[in-house]
N, C-alpha and C positions, 0 to 999 in steps of 0.2 A: 504493500500500500504506500510505496514511497511517493507516489504522485500526490497523495493527500497532505503531505507534510507542510506544504506551503500555505495551506489554509488553517494550520494550527498555530497557537501561540508558541513563541520560542522561549522555553524555560530558561535558557542560558542568558537571555537578554535581561532577566531579573535576578540572575545569579542563584537560581533554584536548581538543586541537584536533579539528575534524570529521574529519580524515584517519583518526584511529585509531578513529573510530566504525565504520568499515567492518569492523574486526576482530571485530565481534560474531558473524561467520560466519552461523550459522543462527538467531540469537536472534530475528529478526523475520520469519522465514518463515511463522510460524503465524498464522492468522486470530484465534485465541482461545486461552485457557488454561483450558478448561472441565474438563479431566481432571486430577486431582491425585494420581494414583497413578503409581508407577514400575514399569517392567517391562523386563527384558532378555531377549529371546527369540531362540532359535536354532531354525530349522526345517529339515527335510530330508525330502522325500518327501511322500506324500499322506495316509497314515494317521497321526493325531496321538495321542500320549499326552503327558502333561505332568508335569513335576516342577519343581524350582526349585533354583537355586544363586545365592547372593549373593556379590558381589565387593566388597571393601573400597573405599570412596571415599577412603581415605588411601593412604599410601605402603607399607602393609603388603602389600596385594594378595592376601591369602588368600581362597580361595573355600570356602564352606561350604554344605552342603545343608540347606534349611529346610523344604521341603514346602509353601511358600506361593507365590503368584504375584503378589502386589501389595504395595506398600509406600507409606507416606505420607512417607518420607524421601527424600533425594536420593542414597541409596546405590544403586549399580548392582545390578540383580537380573536373573537369568537364568532364563527359563522355557523349558525345552527341549521341543521337539516333534519326534519322530522317527518313522521308519517302517521296518518290515522286510518286504521283498517277496521274490519269487522271484529277482529280479535285482539288487537293490541292498541295501547295508547301511544303517545308521541315518542316514548322512549323504547318501544318494543315490548313493554310489559303487558301482560294479559289483562283484558277487561271482560265484559259479559260475553259468554259463549265458550270461553276456554274452560275446560273442566267437565264438559258434558259427555265426554267419551266419544265424541264424533269429530273427526278431522275436517274442519271447515275453513273456508276463506284461505288466508295465507298461513294457517297453522301447519307446522311441520309434523305435529303429532298431537294426540289428546288421549291420555291414558286415564283421565279422571281420578288422579291421585296426586299427593304432594311428595311422593318419594323422589328425591333428587338423584338417586343412584341407579334408576332403572332405565336410563337412556332417554327419558322424556320428562321435561320439567317446564312449567309455565308455557306449555304448548310449543315449546321449542326443543329441538334435539340437543343432546349434550354437546357442548363446545360451540353452540351458536352464540353470536355476538348480539347482546341486547342493545347496547349503545357503545359508542367509542368517541373519543375526543383527542384533538391534537393541539399542541401549542407550537407555533412556528414563528421564528423571527428571521430578519433579513441576514443575520450572521450565520444561520444554519448550524447553530450549536445549542440544541435544545434536547433535553432528555429527562425522563423519570427514572430515578434511582431506587425509590422506595415508596410503598403505599401502606397506609394504616386506615382502619375503619373504627369509628367510635360507637358508643352504645346506641345511637340513633341511626346507625348505618350511613352517616355522612362519611365521605371519603377524602383522604388527604394524600396528595401526591407531592413528593419532594424530589428535587433534583437541581437542574441548572437551566438558565435561560441565557441566550446570546446577548452580549453587551459589548459593543465596539469590537475590538480584536480578541475578546475573551468571553468569559461567562460570569454571571452573578448567581448568588443563591436564589432559589425559587421554591415556593411552597404555595400550593393551591388547594382550596377546599371545594369539593363537589357535593351537591345534594345527591341522595340516592338515585335520582332519575338522570343524573349526569349534568345538571345545570351547574354553572360556576357560581359559587357564593362569594368568595374573596380570594385575593392573591397577595402574597407578601414576598418582597425581595429585600430583606434587611442587609445593611452594610453594603450598599452598592459601591463597587470599586472605583476609586479615583483612577487607578491604572488597571483596567480589567485584565485578568490573567486567567485563572482557573478556579474561581470560587464555585462551590457546589455543596449541596446537602447530600450526604450519602445515605441517611437513614431518617425515618420518622416513626414515632410510636405514640400511643395514647396513654396518658398518665391519669392520676386520680381526678375525678370530676370532669372527665373528658377534656383535660388539657392536652395540648399537642406539643411534643418535643421533637425538634429537628436537629440533627447533628451533622457537622461538616467541617469545612476549612474555608477560611476567608483571607484574602491577601490584603495587607496593609503596607503602604510604602514605608520603607525603612525597617520593616519587621518581617517581610516575606509572608509565609503562610502561618495562620494562627488557628488554634483549636476553638471551636464555637459550638455551643448547644443553646438553642433558643426555645423558650416556652411561650406559647400563646394560649389564650382561652378560646372557646368555641366561636366567639365573635371576631377572632383575629386580633384581639388586643394583646399587646406584649405583657407577659407576666413576669418573666425572669430571663436572664441571659448569663451564661458562663462563657467567658472570653479569656483566653490565655495568650499573652504576648509571647511570641516565640523567639524574640531577639536574644533572650538569655540562654536558649537551648540551641542556637545555631541557625535559626530561621526556618525550621520545618516542624510543624506541629499540627495535628488534625485529629478529628473524631470521625471514625468511619461507622460507628454504631453506638446506640444508646439503649438502655433498658431501665425500667422503673417499676417497682411493685406497688401494691396498694397502700403501703405505709409511707411511700415517697422516697424509698431508698433508690438512689440514682447511681448507675454504673455506666461508664463509657469505655469503648475500646478505640484504638487508633495507633498513632505513631508519633515519635518525637526524634529529634536529631541526636546522633552520636558524633564522634570525631570523624573527620574526613567525609567520605560520601555515604556513611552508614546511617541507618535508622534503626530504632528499636521499637518492636511492637509493645504496646502498653495497654493495661487494663486498670482503670481508675475507679475509686469509690469517692463520691463527692458529698460534701455537706452543704446543702442549700446552694446559694449563689457564690460561695467562697471560691476565689480564683484557683487557689492551690487545692488539689485533691487531698482527702484525708489519708488515703492509702493508694499505693501504686505498685503494680507488678510489671517488670520489664522482661521481655523475651527476645532472643535472637540477636544479641550484640555481635557486631562484626559482619552483619548482613548488609549488602548493598540494597536490598529490598526486603523490608520487614514491616508488617502492619498487622494489627488485630482487625478481624473482620466481624461478621455478624454475631451479636450477643443475643442470648436467650436467657431470660430469668423467669423460672417457674417455681413458685413456692420458695424453698431454700436452695434450689439448684440453679447454678449459674454455669453457662456454657459459652465458649467463644472459639472461633476458628482463627488460627494464626497462620498467615502466609509469610513464610520465612525463606526468602529467595524462591526457589522452585519446589519447596516442600511445604506441606500443610500439617499442622498439629492441632488437635482438638484438646482444649484444656477444660477440665471440669472441677468446680467447687461444689460439693454436695451440701455444704452448710458453712456459714461463717466467713464469706469472702471478706478480706480485710483483716482477718485474724491470723493468717498464716499462708503457707504454701498451698498450691492446688491439691485437691484430693487425688487427681490422676491426670496424666497427659498421654494422649494416644496419637502417634504419628499415623498418617494415612498412607496406605500402600500405593505404590506407583507402578511404573514411572509416571509422575505427574508432569504436566506440560502447561506452563503459563507464559503468555506473551508479555514480558516485562518491558514495555515500550510505550511511546507516546500514543500509539494507535488504538489501544484498547484498554478498557477497564474490565477485569475479569474477577468478579466477586466470588467469595466462598460462603454460600448461604448455609445456615444451620437452623434446625427446628428441634423442639422437644415434643415427643409424642406423649399420649396420655399415660403410658406406663413408665415414663421417665427415660425411654430410649431416645438417644440423640441421633439425628439423621443429618449428614453433611453431604453436600454436592461438590465434587472436585472434577477438574479436567484431567483426564488421563491420556497417555500416549499409547494407542493400541497397535502401533506399527503401521497401520493403514491411514492414520490420521488421529484426531482427538475426539474423544467422546465424554459425555457427562457420566460420572460415576456416583451412585448413591451408596454411602457407607452407614451402617447402623452400629451404634455403640451403646452397650447396656449401661445401667446406672453405675456399675463398678468400673467402667472404662475399658471393657473388653469388646473387640469387634465381633459382631454376630453375623454380619452378611455384607457382601458387596454386589452391586448389580449395575448394569449399564442402562442409560436412557438414550437410545440410539435412533437416529434418522438415517436411513440408507442413503449412501452417496454423499454424505456431508460431514464436516466437522461440527460437533455439537458441544456448545459451551454452556456451562451452568449460569443460571440467572437468579432464580429464587425458588423457595419451597414454602408451602403452607400445608397445615393439617386440617382436613375437613372433619365434620362432626362424627362420621362413622369410622374415622381412622385412616381413610384414604389420604394420599398425598396429591397435591396439585403442584406441578413443576413447570417452570418456564425456562426454556433454553433457546439459544441462538444457533440456527443451522446455517453454516457457511458452505456454499457450493463453489465449484471452480469459477474463476473469474471474479466478479464483484457483486454477485447476487446471493441472496439468502432468504430465510424465512424466520418468522417469530413463531416458536413452537410452544404449544400448551399441551401438557400431558396429565392425565389422571390415572393414578396407579393404586391398586388395592394394597392392604397391608402385606399380602403374600407376594407382592411384586408383579402382579398381573396388570397389564395395561388395559384399562377400561375403555379409554378413547384417547386419541391424539389428533390435534388439529394444527394446521399451519396457517398463519396469518401473513400472507406474502406482502411485499412492499406495494404500495399503490403506484409508486414510480420506481425506476431502477435504483438499486442500492442494497445495503446490508442492514436489515433491522437488527436491533439489539434488545434482548429480553433481560430485564433486570429485577422485576418485582412481581409478587403475587400475594394476594390477601383474600380472606373469606369474610363475608358479612354474616349477619345473624340468620339469614334465610339460607345460608349455604352457597350463595352466588359468589362467583369468582371475580376478582378485580386483578387485572394484569397491566403491567406498565413497562416502559422502556423507551426506545426510539424506533420509529418507522419512517420510511421515506414517502411523504405525501406528495412531494414535488421532485423532479429529477435532481439528483445530487445533494438533497437536503438531509439533515439529521433532525427530525422533528419529534418533540416530546409526544408520547402516545400513552393513552390509558383506555381500557375497555372493560365492560362488565359482560361476563359470559355465563351461560347456563352450565351448571356443574355436571 
């Protein structure tokens, strides 16, 4: 993908080590930057009508109707396309007629029950898209890195938005039907480089916590965790000046329990080109963490990845060069060493370059089993591998999530109510094309269904996030090419 480098920010221009160049996320996924208009699109159903709503690119987040569908600025713009049919409302959700046991109108199926695991749900077949939305700016550097769902099934997408020659932090709230509620872009960069949110979670009282990195002139990249209430008002902010640690510091994941215990994972500078993966325990908004564990000294690429906090169990994935370790604390993080550490069998294969961001997602199943997705070298290419680790830290199984004829890269994992896993992966084919893949697997490892969401225009989609709402519906996110050569933020709701 050498041809795309000219469209990326130059990390060396701001004296940032190559490690942080990875944090450009989707900045270099596009082949070109031929289209200079911005559009934020929400679709649902087959019959299209259009209008527009613009959302502020600042921290005000107000939405206004304009009646236009394109913009020359980097302000997010929403072009809604909806349908009204005999069986669905404007977001593709069922209305009168669905559930009578007869397949009518544009219904794909009608089994007259509410079982989401039997191949038909809401009169749509499993894997069907109920609605989808894009955020696109003229800089072609937009992406969703994480998704969270609150107690009211509101959806929060976090990632990055194009700004000048780089990116800014980006957080957007969607209503359950896909309408945009508000957008926040805190700490807009004076010198846009590679600001982004890596993670978003729901805290007590439906607060929203987003974790990432932000560039500040004279300090390079800084750790940041921002907390908002459901209205988008700022509640708290953890911000760590990285100048004392060599100019590289960031949060790639955050977790919080019902009592407000806040844990983050990420990276900080070491001497020379090295970084250390860190897991931190925080007290309120205090800048300095109360406790910190560091891993992987001497690595030119080390970071903590996805955190999961369930009850007293804390799990995180550490990407240490081209190796992955899962670290588990079964109780009392902050009081001592991990309960166990489990290296993941390989050979693993990660592209440690400016061109890609390859996360290491982790989930905890109902029985305490940890599931991690890693990229393995099969000899014929790369495939996504699921590894299950029991509560004691022993590996119980390894299995591949494969798409024939493609390199398959891990994006995100979520656990459904019946114990099934929802997995998003990126399938790269020869040339510069690919698919956004969503797979549902049973606890026994059987694939219930798999769908490919191809790019609307030529390019390589990137799947990064998946979440489940209270009805068991899936939310998936990442980047898809809505226009030729673009990397556009993408989120969709699917039938499970």
